[in-house]
C-alpha positions in Angstrom: 36.3 17.0 4.9 34.3 16.1 8.0 34.3 18.7 10.7 35.2 18.0 14.3 32.6 18.0 17.1 34.1 21.2 18.6 34.1 22.8 15.2 30.5 21.9 14.5 29.5 23.3 17.9 31.3 26.5 17.2 29.7 26.9 13.8 26.3 26.0 15.1 26.5 28.7 17.8 27.4 31.2 15.1 24.4 30.2 13.1 21.8 30.3 16.0 21.6 34.1 16.0 21.1 34.2 12.2 18.3 31.7 11.9 15.5 34.3 11.7 17.1 36.2 8.8 18.9 33.4 7.0 17.5 31.6 4.0 16.7 27.9 4.9 19.5 26.5 2.8 22.0 28.8 4.6 21.4 27.4 8.1 24.3 25.1 9.0 24.8 23.6 5.5 28.2 22.1 6.5 26.3 19.7 8.9 24.5 18.1 6.0 27.7 17.8 4.0 29.4 16.2 7.0 26.6 13.6 7.5 26.7 12.6 3.9 30.6 12.5 3.8 30.7 10.0 6.6 28.9 7.4 4.5 31.9 6.9 2.3 32.2 3.3 3.4 28.5 2.5 3.0 27.8 -1.2 2.4 26.3 -0.6 -1.0 26.1 2.1 -3.7 22.3 1.9 -3.6 22.2 2.4 0.1 24.5 5.4 -0.2 22.4 6.9 -3.0 19.1 6.6 -1.1 20.5 7.7 2.3 22.1 10.8 0.7 18.8 11.8 -0.8 16.9 11.1 2.4 19.4 13.1 4.5 19.3 16.1 2.1 15.5 16.2 2.2 15.1 15.6 5.9 17.6 18.4 6.7 15.8 20.6 4.2 12.5 20.0 6.0 14.1 21.0 9.3 15.4 24.2 7.8 12.3 25.2 5.8 9.9 24.5 8.7 12.2 26.2 11.3 11.5 23.1 13.4 11.7 23.5 17.1 13.1 21.0 19.6 9.6 20.5 21.0 8.2 19.8 17.6 10.9 17.3 16.8 10.3 15.6 20.2 6.7 15.3 19.2 7.7 13.7 15.9 9.9 11.1 17.7 7.1 10.3 20.1 4.7 9.9 17.2 7.0 7.4 15.5 7.7 5.6 18.7 3.9 5.1 19.3 3.5 3.9 15.7 6.1 1.3 16.3 4.5 0.1 19.5 1.2 -0.3 17.6 2.7 -2.8 15.2 2.0 -6.5 15.9 1.5 -9.8 14.1 -1.8 -8.6 12.8 -1.3 -4.9 12.4 1.3 -2.8 10.5 0.9 0.9 11.5 3.8 2.0 9.3 2.0 0.7 6.2 -1.0 2.7 7.2 1.1 5.8 7.6 2.7 5.2 4.2 -0.8 4.7 2.7 -2.5 7.8 4.2 0.5 10.1 3.2 0.3 8.9 -0.4 3.7 7.4 -0.3 2.5 3.9 -1.1 0.7 5.1 -4.2 3.7 7.2 -5.2 6.0 4.1 -4.9 3.5 2.2 -6.9 3.5 4.8 -9.7 7.3 4.9 -9.8 7.9 1.1 -9.7 5.1 -0.2 -11.9 5.0 -0.5 -15.7 2.1 1.3 -17.5 1.0 1.2 -21.1 -1.5 -0.2 -23.6 -2.8 -3.6 -22.6 -1.5 -3.4 -19.0 -3.9 -3.0 -16.1 -3.4 -0.2 -13.6 -2.0 -1.2 -10.3 -2.7 0.2 -6.8 -1.7 -0.2 -3.2 -1.3 -3.6 -1.6 -2.6 -2.4 1.8 -1.9 -3.9 5.2 -4.4 -6.8 5.0 -2.8 -9.2 2.5 -2.5 -12.5 4.5 -0.4 -14.7 2.2 -1.4 -17.4 -0.3 -4.9 -18.8 0.4 -6.7 -22.0 -0.5 -7.0 -22.6 -4.2 -10.5 -23.0 -5.5 -12.0 -24.2 -8.8 -13.5 -21.8 -11.3 -16.9 -20.5 -10.2 -16.5 -21.4 -6.5 -17.4 -19.0 -3.6 -14.7 -17.3 -1.5 -17.1 -17.2 1.5 -16.6 -19.6 4.4 -19.9 -18.6 6.1 -23.2 -17.1 4.9 -23.5 -13.3 4.9 -26.6 -11.1 4.6 -25.3 -9.3 1.5 -26.1 -9.3 -2.2 -24.3 -12.1 -4.1 -21.8 -11.1 -6.7 -20.1 -13.0 -9.5 -16.8 -11.8 -10.8 -15.2 -13.0 -14.0 -12.9 -12.0 -16.9 -9.6 -12.9 -18.6 -5.9 -12.6 -17.8 -3.9 -11.5 -20.8 -0.5 -10.3 -21.9 0.0 -6.7 -23.3 -1.1 -7.9 -26.7 -4.3 -9.4 -25.5 -3.3 -13.0 -25.7 -4.6 -15.2 -22.9 -2.3 -16.3 -20.0 -3.2 -19.8 -18.8 -2.4 -20.9 -15.3 -2.1 -17.4 -13.8 -2.5 -17.3 -10.0 -5.4 -14.9 -9.0 -5.5 -14.1 -5.3 -8.5 -12.2 -4.1 -9.6 -10.8 -0.7 -12.2 -8.3 0.7 -13.9 -7.2 3.9 -17.0 -8.7 5.4 -20.2 -6.7 5.7 -19.1 -5.6 9.2 -16.3 -3.6 7.5 -13.6 -5.9 8.9 -11.2 -8.4 7.2 -10.8 -11.9 8.7 -7.4 -11.0 10.1 -9.0 -8.2 12.1 -12.0 -10.1 13.3 -11.7 -13.3 15.4 -15.4 -14.1 14.8 -14.7 -14.7 11.1 -13.4 -18.0 9.9 -9.7 -17.7 9.0 -9.6 -17.3 5.2 -13.2 -16.0 4.9 -13.7 -13.8 1.8 -10.2 -14.6 0.5 -9.1 -17.3 -1.9 -6.9 -18.2 -4.9 -7.8 -19.3 -8.4 -6.0 -20.3 -11.6 -6.9 -18.9 -15.1 -7.9 -21.6 -17.6 -6.6 -22.2 -21.1 -8.4 -19.2 -22.4 -7.0 -17.0 -19.6 -10.5 -16.9 -17.9 -11.3 -16.7 -14.2 -14.6 -16.7 -12.4 -15.6 -16.8 -8.7 -18.5 -15.9 -6.5 -18.5 -13.5 -3.6 -20.7 -10.7 -2.2 -21.0 -6.9 -2.9 -18.1 -5.3 -0.9 -18.7 -2.4 1.5 -16.7 0.8 2.2 -14.8 0.7 5.5 -12.5 2.8 7.7 -8.8 1.9 8.0 -7.8 1.3 11.6 -7.8 4.8 13.1 -7.3 4.1 16.8 -3.6 4.6 16.6 -1.1 7.3 15.5 -2.1 7.1 11.8 -5.7 7.7 12.7 -4.8 10.6 15.0 -2.8 12.2 12.2 -5.7 11.8 9.8 -8.0 13.5 12.3 -5.5 16.3 12.9 -5.2 16.9 9.2 -9.0 17.2 8.9 -9.4 13.9 6.9 -11.7 10.9 7.2 -10.4 7.3 7.5 -12.7 5.6 4.9 -11.9 3.6 1.8 -14.5 3.0 -0.9 -15.8 -0.5 -1.5 -13.4 -2.7 -3.4 -12.2 -6.2 -4.0 -8.4 -6.8 -3.9 -6.6 -8.7 -6.7 -3.1 -10.0 -6.9 -2.3 -11.7 -10.2 1.0 -13.5 -11.0 2.4 -15.7 -13.7 5.9 -16.8 -14.8 7.5 -14.2 -17.0 5.1 -11.4 -16.0 5.2 -8.7 -13.3 2.8 -9.4 -10.4 -0.2 -7.1 -10.6 -1.5 -5.8 -7.3 -4.7 -3.9 -7.8 -8.4 -3.4 -6.7 -11.7 -3.2 -8.4 -13.8 -0.3 -6.9 -17.5 0.0 -7.2 -19.3 2.8 -9.0 -21.4 5.1 -6.9 -19.5 4.7 -3.6 -19.4 8.0 -1.7 -15.7 7.7 -1.0 -14.4 7.2 -4.5 -13.2 10.8 -4.6 -11.6 10.9 -1.2 -10.1 7.4 -0.6 -8.0 7.7 2.6 -5.1 6.0 0.9 -5.4 7.6 -2.6 -5.8 4.2 -4.3 -8.6 4.9 -6.8 -7.9 5.1 -10.5 -10.7 5.6 -13.0 -9.9 2.4 -15.0 -10.4 0.3 -11.8 -14.0 1.5 -11.2 -16.6 -1.1 -12.2 -20.4 -1.2 -12.3 -22.2 -4.5 -11.5 -24.8 -5.6 -14.0 -27.8 -7.9 -13.2 -27.5 -11.2 -15.2 -29.9 -13.9 -14.4 -30.8 -12.0 -11.2 -27.2 -11.9 -9.9 -24.9 -8.9 -9.7 -22.1 -9.6 -12.2 -18.8 -7.8 -12.8 -16.7 -8.8 -15.9 -13.3 -7.3 -16.0 -10.1 -8.3 -17.9 -6.6 -7.8 -16.5 -3.5 -7.3 -18.6 -0.1 -8.2 -17.1 3.2 -6.5 -18.0 6.2 -8.6 -18.9 8.8 -9.0 -16.2 12.1 -7.3 -17.0 13.8 -7.5 -13.6 14.4 -10.9 -12.1 13.2 -11.3 -8.5 10.5 -8.7 -8.4 7.5 -10.9 -9.2 6.1 -11.0 -5.7 5.4 -8.4 -3.0 7.5 -8.2 0.2 7.0 -11.3 2.3 6.8 -9.2 5.5 3.4 -8.0 4.6 1.9 -11.6 4.8 4.0 -12.4 7.9 2.7 -9.4 9.8 -1.0 -10.1 9.1 -1.4 -13.6 10.5 -4.3 -14.3 13.0 -3.1 -14.0 16.6 -2.8 -17.3 18.4 -5.3 -18.0 21.2 
């Protein structure tokens, strides 16, 4: 039964003097039970389930860390500043999720793995929605860049290795200045990002440039936290892929490049061994050939990533 405000205050006062000797779970346990009990009329069973778990763990953190009022005020200030950093072309909370490994953990929990299915990884904060659709073999550049050319190709298949025709392949990467087009007003909108369709054999092919490693935006709370934790903000060089087809789960992944100094310390923990590739010279051009296997969709409505990601990464007007 929920306790009254007066009863809670009385019990809290009794506990205060015991905090130093009490085990973490023994500090004011009735408060946690009360908060959970008051959700009896929650709008959905799933909301109740998630919030109960969140409340239990958050309260456990406060107890185990012996959190002070000043430290909690710092945490609230940190989250407030993170919210103020968010804009139409920046999502600070995605960065926080990424650098704390939460994005990769959600990815691991939510995605199907198994033979014939490619590994997924984080979406990141720079997906900018569907882009222009190009023909096989065309370039995703909208201006020249002083970088080595790269051709990428391969096949899109089902878990048994059969080709998937008409799959939508969305790709994006940074420019040599370590910035995506949505970060850099000097780049043409849509530069180094495009969409393609697999052909009847499941094949795809496009031209781009060798990607570079780059720092995630570190001028806000996420960057301050990284520095305080003694970590760097860099991601190893990669090209993003998002591949979708009717009847299959959307695959969100990257291809990383062998030899990059940050492969073992990616700021967002996104590297998986199966996603590391090594370009080969063919006809004088760096070439990467990589096949992607898609998992069959078993849950209706989960074939695309959240729309808010694209909405929050549009180029600012003006």
